[in-house]
C-alpha positions in Angstrom: 108.8 1.6 31.8 107.6 0.7 35.1 104.3 0.6 35.2 103.4 0.8 39.2 100.4 1.5 40.2 98.5 1.5 43.8 95.1 0.3 45.0 93.1 1.4 48.2 93.9 -0.5 50.9 92.5 -4.6 51.1 93.4 -7.3 53.7 96.5 -10.0 52.9 94.3 -12.9 51.3 94.4 -15.9 52.7 96.7 -18.2 51.3 94.7 -20.9 49.1 95.4 -24.6 50.3 94.6 -26.0 47.3 97.4 -24.4 45.0 100.5 -26.5 46.1 104.4 -24.5 45.7 103.6 -26.9 42.5 101.0 -25.1 40.6 102.3 -20.9 41.6 105.8 -19.2 40.4 108.5 -19.0 42.4 110.0 -16.2 42.7 113.9 -15.1 43.9 114.7 -12.9 47.2 118.0 -11.4 47.3 119.2 -9.8 50.0 121.8 -7.1 49.1 123.6 -6.2 52.8 123.3 -2.5 53.2 121.3 -2.2 50.3 117.8 -3.5 49.4 115.4 -6.8 48.3 115.7 -7.6 45.1 112.5 -9.5 43.7 112.2 -10.5 40.3 108.8 -9.7 39.2 106.4 -8.9 38.2 105.1 -8.7 41.9 101.9 -7.8 44.2 103.1 -6.1 47.5 101.1 -5.3 50.6 101.7 -2.8 52.6 101.9 -2.3 56.4 98.8 -0.3 56.0 97.0 -3.2 53.6 97.3 -0.8 50.3 98.4 -3.1 47.5 101.0 -1.8 45.1 102.3 -3.7 42.4 105.0 -3.7 39.8 105.6 -5.9 36.2 109.3 -5.2 35.9 111.7 -8.0 35.9 113.1 -7.0 38.7 111.6 -4.9 41.3 114.1 -3.5 44.2 112.0 -3.4 47.5 113.2 -0.7 50.9 114.6 -2.2 53.9 116.4 0.4 55.7 112.8 2.6 55.8 114.3 6.0 54.1 113.3 5.9 50.5 110.5 8.1 49.3 109.0 5.5 46.6 108.2 2.7 49.6 108.0 0.0 49.5 110.5 0.5 46.1 113.8 1.4 46.8 115.5 5.4 45.8 119.0 4.3 47.1 118.8 5.9 49.8 120.5 3.6 51.5 122.9 5.2 49.4 123.4 8.3 52.1 123.6 6.4 55.8 127.1 6.2 57.8 127.8 2.8 58.4 129.9 2.4 61.6 131.1 -1.5 60.4 134.5 -2.2 58.8 132.9 -4.7 56.6 131.3 -2.1 54.4 134.5 0.2 53.8 135.8 0.4 50.6 138.5 -1.9 49.8 141.4 -0.5 50.3 140.9 1.5 52.9 142.1 0.9 56.6 141.2 2.0 59.9 142.3 2.9 62.9 
């Protein structure tokens, strides 16, 4: 079960120079062409307006198309978008 929580706006925290990369967990971020940004969770996302959104899921899909009704999380709204480029056509389809 997803455990997303939203808290009141807060400023983006400044990096702590005493905490090096060795002391922090690295997160894998996967860019999906034409889709969301996948981030290994759990995550804490700070939105443009300063809201902090938390998800404890093992993989989180973040919306990059700005169409999601659950922003910053992806709700697959990008699938309804028509793409004019041939790179995104299904296999076996030909243009022209």
